[in-house]
C-alpha positions in Angstrom: -16.5 -33.8 -11.5 -17.5 -37.4 -12.8 -14.1 -38.7 -14.6 -12.7 -42.4 -15.3 -9.7 -43.4 -13.7 -7.2 -43.3 -16.7 -7.9 -39.7 -16.8 -7.4 -39.4 -13.0 -4.1 -41.0 -13.7 -3.2 -38.5 -16.0 -4.2 -35.4 -14.2 -2.3 -37.0 -10.8 1.1 -37.8 -13.4 0.7 -34.3 -14.7 0.9 -32.9 -10.7 3.9 -35.1 -10.3 5.9 -33.9 -13.4 4.7 -30.6 -12.4 6.4 -30.8 -9.0 9.4 -32.7 -10.4 10.3 -29.9 -12.5 9.9 -27.0 -10.4 12.1 -28.7 -7.5 14.7 -29.9 -10.8 14.8 -26.0 -11.9 15.5 -24.6 -8.1 17.7 -27.3 -7.7 16.3 -27.3 -4.1 13.2 -28.5 -2.9 11.1 -31.4 -2.0 9.9 -33.6 -4.6 8.7 -36.9 -3.0 5.7 -35.9 -1.1 4.1 -34.0 -3.8 4.4 -37.2 -6.0 3.3 -39.0 -3.0 0.3 -37.2 -2.5 -0.9 -36.4 -6.3 -3.3 -39.3 -6.7 -4.9 -37.7 -3.5 -4.8 -34.7 -5.1 -6.7 -34.9 -7.9 -9.7 -37.1 -6.1 -9.6 -34.2 -3.3 -10.3 -31.5 -6.2 -13.6 -33.0 -7.0 -14.8 -33.1 -3.0 -13.4 -29.5 -2.6 -15.8 -26.6 -2.4 -14.0 -23.3 -3.2 -13.8 -20.5 -5.4 -10.7 -19.4 -7.5 -12.2 -16.0 -8.7 -12.8 -15.3 -5.0 -10.4 -17.3 -2.4 -12.1 -14.9 0.7 -15.6 -16.7 0.1 -16.3 -17.5 3.4 -18.0 -20.9 3.3 -15.6 -22.0 1.1 -13.7 -25.5 2.3 -10.5 -24.5 4.0 -7.3 -26.6 2.7 -4.6 -26.6 5.1 -0.7 -28.3 3.8 0.4 -29.1 7.3 3.6 -30.2 5.6 4.6 -27.3 3.9 7.4 -28.7 2.1 5.1 -30.3 -0.4 4.9 -26.6 -2.0 5.4 -28.7 -5.6 1.9 -30.0 -5.2 0.5 -26.9 -3.3 1.6 -24.5 -6.3 1.0 -27.1 -9.1 -2.8 -27.3 -7.5 -3.5 -24.0 -7.4 -1.9 -23.1 -10.6 -4.1 -25.6 -12.6 -7.4 -24.4 -10.3 -6.8 -21.2 -11.5 -5.7 -19.2 -8.8 -3.7 -16.7 -10.8 -0.5 -18.6 -10.9 1.2 -19.1 -14.1 4.0 -21.3 -15.7 6.3 -18.9 -15.1 5.6 -18.8 -11.7 6.1 -22.4 -11.2 9.6 -21.7 -12.8 10.6 -19.3 -10.6 10.0 -21.9 -7.6 12.0 -20.7 -4.6 13.3 -17.6 -6.5 13.7 -14.0 -5.2 10.5 -12.4 -5.0 8.6 -14.8 -6.9 5.1 -16.0 -5.8 6.1 -19.6 -5.2 8.5 -19.3 -2.2 10.0 -22.7 -0.5 7.0 -23.0 2.0 3.5 -21.6 1.6 3.0 -17.7 2.6 -0.5 -16.3 3.4 -1.0 -13.4 1.9 1.8 -14.2 -0.6 0.1 -16.4 -2.8 -3.4 -16.3 -3.9 -5.3 -19.5 -2.2 -2.8 -20.2 0.6 -5.3 -20.5 3.9 -2.5 -20.2 6.3 1.4 -20.1 7.1 1.9 -23.4 8.5 5.7 -23.1 8.9 7.1 -25.7 11.6 5.6 -29.0 11.3 2.9 -29.8 13.2 1.5 -26.1 12.9 -0.8 -27.0 10.2 -2.9 -29.7 12.0 -3.8 -27.1 15.0 -4.5 -24.6 12.5 -7.0 -26.8 10.5 -8.5 -27.3 13.9 -8.8 -23.8 14.3 -10.7 -23.3 11.3 -13.0 -26.1 12.1 -13.6 -24.5 15.8 -14.1 -20.9 13.9 -16.9 -22.6 11.9 -18.3 -24.1 14.5 -18.9 -20.7 16.4 -19.8 -18.6 13.2 -22.3 -21.3 12.5 -23.7 -21.5 15.8 -24.2 -17.8 15.6 -25.8 -17.8 11.8 -27.2 -20.7 11.3 -30.7 -22.0 12.1 -32.7 -24.9 12.4 -33.8 -24.7 9.0 -31.3 -23.4 6.8 -27.2 -23.3 7.3 -25.1 -20.5 6.1 -21.9 -21.8 7.4 -21.6 -25.8 6.5 -18.0 -26.0 5.1 -15.6 -28.5 5.4 -11.4 -28.3 6.7 -9.1 -30.5 5.1 -5.5 -31.1 6.2 -2.9 -33.0 4.5 -0.1 -34.1 7.1 2.6 -36.4 7.3 4.5 -38.6 9.5 6.5 -35.5 10.9 3.5 -33.4 11.7 2.3 -36.1 13.9 5.2 -36.8 15.8 5.3 -33.2 16.9 4.0 -32.9 20.2 1.4 -29.7 18.6 -0.4 -32.9 17.0 -1.2 -34.4 19.9 -2.7 -31.1 21.8 -4.6 -30.1 19.2 -6.1 -33.4 17.8 -7.1 -34.4 21.4 -9.2 -30.8 21.3 -10.9 -31.8 18.1 -12.3 -35.2 19.5 -13.4 -33.6 22.6 -15.1 -30.9 20.3 -16.4 -33.2 18.0 -15.6 -31.2 15.3 -17.0 -33.2 12.6 -16.4 -31.2 9.5 -12.5 -31.7 10.2 -10.8 -34.2 8.0 -7.2 -34.9 8.4 -5.7 -36.7 5.3 -2.7 -38.4 6.9 0.2 -39.2 4.1 1.5 -42.3 5.8 4.6 -43.2 3.5 6.5 -44.2 6.5 10.0 -41.9 5.4 11.4 -39.2 7.1 14.8 -37.1 6.4 16.7 -39.7 7.9 15.2 -43.1 6.5 12.4 -45.3 7.4 10.3 -44.1 10.3 10.8 -47.8 11.7 13.9 -45.6 13.3 12.2 -43.3 15.7 8.5 -44.4 15.8 6.2 -47.3 16.4 3.2 -46.4 18.0 -0.9 -47.4 17.1 -1.9 -44.0 14.8 -5.0 -46.0 14.6 -5.2 -46.4 18.5 -4.2 -42.9 19.3 -7.0 -41.2 17.2 -9.7 -43.5 18.0 -8.8 -43.3 21.5 -9.0 -39.2 21.0 -12.6 -39.4 19.8 -11.9 -39.6 16.3 -13.7 -41.4 13.3 -10.2 -43.6 11.6 -10.5 -44.8 7.9 -8.0 -46.4 6.0 -7.3 -46.5 2.3 -4.3 -46.8 -0.4 -3.3 -43.7 -1.1 -2.9 -44.5 -4.6 -6.3 -45.9 -5.3 -8.6 -43.5 -7.0 -11.9 -45.5 -5.5 -10.5 -46.0 -2.3 -9.9 -42.3 -2.1 -12.9 -41.2 -3.0 -15.0 -43.5 -0.3 -12.9 -42.6 2.3 -13.7 -38.6 1.6 -17.3 -39.5 1.1 -17.4 -41.2 4.1 -15.4 -38.6 6.1 -17.8 -35.9 4.9 -21.0 -37.8 6.4 -19.3 -38.5 9.8 -20.1 -37.2 13.6 -16.7 -36.8 14.3 -13.3 -35.8 13.1 -11.8 -38.1 11.0 -8.4 -38.9 10.0 -7.7 -41.1 6.6 -4.9 -43.2 7.1 -3.6 -42.9 3.4 -0.7 -45.7 2.8 1.5 -44.1 0.0 4.4 -44.7 -1.6 7.0 -41.4 -1.3 8.0 -40.1 -5.1 5.6 -42.3 -6.5 6.1 -42.8 -10.5 9.6 -41.3 -9.7 11.6 -44.8 -11.1 14.5 -46.3 -8.9 14.2 -43.2 -6.2 10.4 -44.4 -5.7 9.8 -45.1 -1.9 13.3 -43.6 -1.1 13.9 -41.2 1.5 16.4 -39.4 -0.7 13.7 -38.0 -3.0 12.4 -36.3 0.4 14.4 -33.1 0.0 16.6 -33.0 -3.4 16.1 -33.0 -6.7 15.6 -36.1 -8.4 17.5 -35.3 -11.2 17.2 -35.0 -15.1 17.4 -38.8 -16.1 15.1 -39.8 -13.1 12.8 -37.4 -14.0 13.1 -37.9 -18.3 12.4 -41.6 -17.6 9.8 -41.2 -15.2 8.0 -39.1 -17.7 8.4 -42.1 -20.6 7.2 -44.7 -18.2 3.9 -42.8 -17.7 3.5 -42.0 -21.1 4.3 -38.4 -21.3 7.4 -36.8 -23.4 10.2 -36.6 -21.6 11.5 -34.1 -23.7 9.0 -31.6 -22.4 9.1 -29.5 -19.2 6.5 -27.7 -17.1 3.9 -28.9 -19.6 0.2 -29.6 -19.1 -2.1 -31.3 -21.7 -5.1 -29.5 -22.8 -7.5 -31.9 -21.7 -6.2 -32.3 -18.1 -6.2 -28.6 -17.7 -9.5 -28.4 -19.0 -10.7 -30.6 -15.9 -8.5 -28.9 -13.2 -10.1 -25.0 -14.5 -13.5 -26.6 -14.1 -13.2 -25.4 -10.5 -13.4 -22.2 -11.1 -16.8 -22.2 -13.0 -18.0 -24.3 -10.6 -16.5 -22.4 -7.3 -18.2 -19.4 -8.9 -21.4 -21.4 -8.8 -21.3 -22.6 -5.5 -20.7 -19.2 -4.3 -23.5 -17.3 -6.0 -25.7 -20.5 -5.0 -24.7 -19.3 -1.2 -25.4 -15.7 -1.7 -28.6 -16.4 -3.4 -29.4 -18.7 0.0 -28.7 -15.8 1.8 -31.3 -13.7 -0.1 -33.9 -15.9 -0.5 -34.2 -18.0 2.9 -35.9 -16.1 6.0 -32.7 -15.7 7.6 -32.9 -11.8 8.9 -31.7 -12.7 11.6 -28.7 -14.6 10.8 -27.6 -12.1 8.0 -27.8 -9.6 10.8 -25.8 -11.5 12.9 -23.1 -12.4 10.2 -22.5 -8.7 9.3 -22.2 -7.8 13.2 -19.6 -10.2 13.4 -17.6 -8.9 9.9 -18.0 -5.4 11.0 -17.0 -5.0 14.5 -17.8 -1.5 15.8 -15.5 -0.2 18.4 -17.7 2.6 19.5 -19.8 0.4 21.2 -17.6 -0.2 23.8 -18.0 0.8 27.3 -14.6 1.2 28.8 -14.1 0.4 32.8 -12.5 3.5 34.6 -9.9 2.8 37.2 -9.5 4.7 40.5 -7.7 2.7 42.9 -4.7 0.4 43.1 -5.0 -3.2 41.3 -3.1 -5.9 39.4 -3.0 -5.3 35.6 -4.1 -9.1 35.0 -7.2 -7.4 36.8 -7.9 -4.5 34.6 -7.2 -6.2 31.7 -10.2 -8.8 32.3 -12.5 -5.7 33.2 -11.3 -4.4 29.7 -11.8 -7.8 28.2 -15.1 -8.2 29.5 -16.3 -4.7 28.4 -15.0 -5.6 24.6 -16.4 -9.0 24.7 -19.8 -7.3 25.4 -19.7 -4.4 23.0 -18.3 -6.6 20.0 -19.9 -10.2 19.4 -16.7 -11.6 17.3 -14.3 -11.4 20.4 -14.2 -14.5 21.8 -11.0 -17.1 23.4 -9.8 -18.8 26.2 -6.8 -19.7 28.3 -4.7 -22.7 28.6 -6.6 -24.0 32.0 -5.6 -20.5 33.5 -8.5 -18.3 33.3 -9.3 -17.6 37.0 -5.5 -16.6 37.3 -5.2 -14.9 34.1 -8.7 -13.6 34.7 -9.8 -13.7 31.0 -13.3 -15.6 31.7 -15.9 -13.3 29.9 -18.7 -13.5 32.1 -22.3 -14.6 31.1 -21.1 -15.3 27.5 -21.0 -18.9 27.4 -19.1 -21.9 26.4 -17.8 -22.5 22.9 -19.1 -23.5 20.4 -22.1 -21.7 21.2 -20.7 -19.4 23.8 -17.2 -17.3 23.7 -15.3 -19.0 26.1 -13.0 -21.5 24.9 -11.6 -24.3 27.2 -8.2 -25.2 25.4 -7.0 -27.4 28.4 -3.4 -27.3 29.1 -2.1 -27.2 25.6 -0.3 -23.3 25.0 1.1 -24.5 21.8 -1.7 -25.9 19.9 -4.2 -23.2 21.6 -2.0 -20.2 20.2 -2.1 -22.0 16.7 -5.6 -22.9 16.8 -6.3 -19.3 17.8 -4.4 -18.1 14.9 -6.2 -20.2 12.5 -9.7 -18.6 14.2 -8.3 -15.0 13.6 -7.6 -15.6 9.6 -10.8 -17.5 9.4 -12.4 -14.3 8.6 -15.1 -12.1 11.0 -13.8 -13.0 14.5 -11.1 -11.1 16.7 -9.8 -13.9 18.9 -7.2 -14.2 22.2 -5.5 -17.2 23.8 -4.0 -16.9 27.6 -1.3 -17.9 29.8 1.0 -17.3 32.7 3.9 -15.1 30.8 6.5 -17.7 31.3 4.7 -20.5 29.8 4.8 -18.2 26.1 7.9 -20.8 25.9 5.5 -23.7 25.2 3.7 -21.4 22.1 6.6 -19.2 20.7 6.6 -20.8 17.1 2.7 -19.9 16.8 3.7 -16.6 17.9 6.1 -16.0 15.6 4.1 -17.2 12.7 1.4 -14.9 14.2 3.7 -12.1 13.9 5.2 -13.4 10.4 2.0 -13.5 8.9 0.6 -10.5 10.2 -2.2 -12.4 12.3 -4.0 -10.2 14.8 -4.2 -12.3 17.8 -4.2 -11.0 21.3 -1.9 -13.1 23.3 -3.1 -12.4 27.2 -0.1 -13.1 29.1 0.0 -12.7 33.1 2.3 -13.0 35.7 4.8 -10.5 34.4 8.0 -10.6 36.3 9.6 -11.9 39.5 6.3 -10.3 41.1 5.0 -13.9 40.3 6.9 -14.8 44.2 6.4 -17.8 45.9 6.3 -19.9 42.7 10.1 -19.6 41.7 12.4 -18.8 39.2 10.9 -21.8 36.9 7.7 -19.5 36.8 9.1 -16.1 37.1 9.9 -14.7 33.2 13.5 -12.8 32.8 14.6 -13.2 29.4 10.6 -13.1 28.1 10.3 -9.4 27.3 13.4 -9.0 25.8 12.7 -12.1 23.2 9.2 -10.6 21.8 10.4 -7.2 21.6 12.8 -8.5 19.5 10.0 -10.4 17.1 9.5 -8.1 14.6 5.6 -7.2 13.7 4.7 -8.2 17.3 3.8 -5.4 19.8 4.2 -6.5 23.6 2.0 -3.9 25.8 2.7 -3.9 29.5 0.4 -1.4 31.2 1.5 0.6 34.5 -2.0 0.8 35.4 -5.5 0.3 34.3 -5.6 3.5 32.1 -2.8 2.7 30.3 -4.2 -0.7 29.7 -7.7 0.5 28.0 -5.3 2.7 25.8 -3.5 -0.3 25.0 -6.7 -2.1 24.1 -7.7 0.9 21.8 -4.6 0.9 19.7 -4.3 -3.4 19.4 -7.9 -3.4 18.3 -6.8 -1.1 15.3 -4.0 -3.4 14.2 -5.4 -5.8 11.9 -2.1 -7.1 10.3 -0.3 -7.4 13.8 -0.4 -9.6 16.8 -0.1 -8.1 20.2 0.8 -9.1 24.0 -0.4 -7.7 26.9 2.0 -8.5 29.7 0.1 -8.0 33.0 1.0 -7.7 36.7 0.0 -10.1 39.5 0.7 -7.9 42.0 -1.6 -4.4 42.4 -0.2 -1.6 41.0 -1.2 2.3 41.9 -3.1 4.3 39.6 -0.5 6.5 38.0 -0.9 10.5 37.3 -3.2 11.0 34.2 -1.0 10.2 31.3 -1.4 11.8 28.1 -3.5 9.4 26.6 -2.8 10.1 23.1 0.9 9.6 23.1 0.3 5.8 24.3 -0.3 5.1 20.7 3.4 6.0 20.0 4.6 3.4 22.8 6.0 5.8 25.1 5.1 9.1 26.6 6.5 11.7 29.1 4.5 11.0 32.5 6.1 13.3 34.7 8.5 15.7 33.8 10.6 19.0 34.9 12.1 21.9 32.5 15.4 21.4 34.3 15.7 17.5 34.6 19.2 16.2 34.2 17.8 12.3 34.0 15.7 10.6 32.3 14.2 7.6 33.9 12.5 5.2 31.4 10.2 2.5 32.6 7.2 -0.1 32.1 4.5 -2.1 33.5 5.2 -2.3 37.8 8.5 -0.3 37.6 6.7 2.9 36.4 5.4 3.2 39.9 8.8 2.6 41.0 10.1 5.3 38.8 7.7 7.6 40.4 9.2 7.1 43.9 13.0 7.3 42.4 11.9 11.0 41.1 10.3 12.1 43.9 13.3 11.3 46.2 15.9 12.8 43.7 13.7 15.8 43.5 14.2 16.0 47.0 17.8 16.1 46.4 17.5 19.1 44.2 17.9 16.7 41.2 15.1 17.4 38.5 13.9 14.3 36.8 11.8 13.4 34.3 9.9 9.7 34.2 8.9 8.0 30.8 6.4 5.6 30.9 7.3 3.0 28.3 3.9 0.8 27.9 4.8 -0.5 24.4 8.7 -0.4 24.0 7.8 -2.0 20.2 5.7 1.2 19.1 8.1 3.2 20.9 11.2 2.3 18.6 8.8 3.1 15.6 8.5 6.6 16.2 10.9 9.5 14.4 13.7 10.9 15.9 11.9 14.2 16.9 9.4 12.4 19.2 12.0 10.3 20.9 14.5 13.2 21.6 11.1 15.2 22.9 10.2 12.6 25.2 14.3 11.7 26.2 15.4 15.4 26.8 18.9 15.9 24.6 21.4 15.9 27.7 19.6 13.9 30.3 21.6 10.7 31.6 18.9 8.1 31.1 18.3 5.0 33.3 16.0 2.1 32.4 14.3 0.3 34.6 12.6 -2.8 34.7 12.4 -6.2 36.7 13.6 -8.3 33.4 16.6 -8.9 31.6 16.0 -5.4 29.6 19.0 -5.6 27.1 17.3 -3.5 24.7 17.0 -0.9 26.8 20.4 0.0 25.9 18.9 1.3 22.6 18.1 4.5 24.6 19.7 4.1 28.3 23.2 4.9 29.6 22.6 2.6 32.6 20.1 -0.3 32.2 18.9 -1.7 36.0 17.3 -5.4 35.6 17.6 -9.1 36.1 21.3 -10.1 35.9 19.9 -13.5 36.7 16.9 -15.8 37.6 14.9 -15.0 40.0 14.2 -17.1 43.8 11.2 -18.5 45.8 10.0 -16.0 48.4 7.1 -12.9 48.5 7.1 -10.8 45.6 7.9 -7.6 48.3 11.3 -9.8 49.6 12.5 -10.6 45.6 12.1 -6.9 44.7 14.4 -6.3 47.6 16.3 -8.6 47.2 17.1 -7.9 43.4 17.7 -4.3 43.9 14.4 -2.9 42.8 13.8 -0.7 45.4 14.1 3.2 45.7 17.3 2.8 48.0 18.9 0.3 45.5 17.9 2.5 42.5 19.8 5.6 43.8 23.0 3.5 45.1 23.1 2.4 41.3 22.6 5.5 39.7 24.7 7.9 41.9 
């Protein structure tokens, strides 16, 4: 799309004033970043390969807005490009049930690739999209033809680069030489509190060069410099950051360059004067001239043509094997999984690892990695190779970036990814887990070393409150299997939950094989594992404490106290069941006790008594810790007498 800089300027100013009008109408929002980025957005429009008619076209360029507060820019672009937003949607910016919420949300507004949420997440998401494209490309591209050859663009600001997750993610990107990743840094040197001089003085160029990136720099308001930088970046053999020197709220008169323009409306008078200075009618709001609209709406036909050419490429080039490989990724057949069986005591981290390997053998889209803990997590996929050609990804000790990267891998399209670490280190990735739940991303979190059973590493490594924390998260399903059989059934359910993340919280210590559970009821989160028709007590437990509950039942039975034991491998699923099912599991009139080597406050929803952790753990062998903190048959009996 060739055009004059005069036309580009008019297009950029149209974006600026749409964004300013949106924030003013809502009396809320961020006009500064959209106005500062408008010139870059116009040039990027000329380079971006996408199809507004089909936002899910696999080989489209991905565009990630890491600074989600730049929604005035985002929604203006998706309106101008023709993604289905209308002027009324822009007028309803930040209003209840509008298509234009305060921060962009995946699945809510067409074209939004991912919910970036807190600053920095989007950079890691962009790295994830790039990594996903490299893996899929390795499966379906040939030496003579490529089905996957798109770019990934990410717009970020000072705040994104200050967040620690950006260091982690950009280090991974440089290490893996992600040459289709282009990070455009809106360097306006302004944050909410004022100039960035207040808080940061590092050499951004040096930082990225040391991480294996190519670094370009341009005037973010010079169309030719922006164009040249993007053109160079697309041809690079490394990931590229373009440091675009910009002025926040460019074109906003007296507020241009001021931190006061970051997160507040500019004011009617300022906007009117800015429009007049740019040659626009100051009386017109939410207005786009026809010639500007025609230029932007070229994206519809150009994008549709690009996708049709891509489909034609699939049909005409000798790509039978590649097309078959792509179809296998896009249509996983879970019936091909040959699940293992278990007949002896084992740690659920081990049974989980065996199950994951079985899944990988049957499902070519299953891949992932651990934050440098695969020997302990048991997450290595045997004989499956190393990313990008293989399915084992080495994330290093970078939990937060890992989880955000995997969120994007999951949303890329045809992949089923997992990430893994110790359960206590889930603290480092909680923001990404929350985004996965909020967005409905099917990421599989593998979290091992699930309790004080970690043992000698002590209280810093023993998760206490973590089960409660993640069970409190909506649309997030925490599985804590009591043995290998429960573990298998948990995976069967989780693989079918395409709009929800699942976490597998697994033990370090060996757990006995349970009496054969009612497999069909595991899908309901909890089931009656051992029953007595005359029961006067119900004991509920998950994971390693189920075995303890059975021993308590056996002892009480010997004392003529009939007891039911309920195993709850997924508390989150269990509380979704109707009252009739729950009452069939927790018999009316029985005293109910919950046992869990964790904080356990959520169990009071069902239990009269909760036997859990009231303190942090300690450093000692696991069996001594369970005794010390009251998780023995004698201690349980004393507490429930």
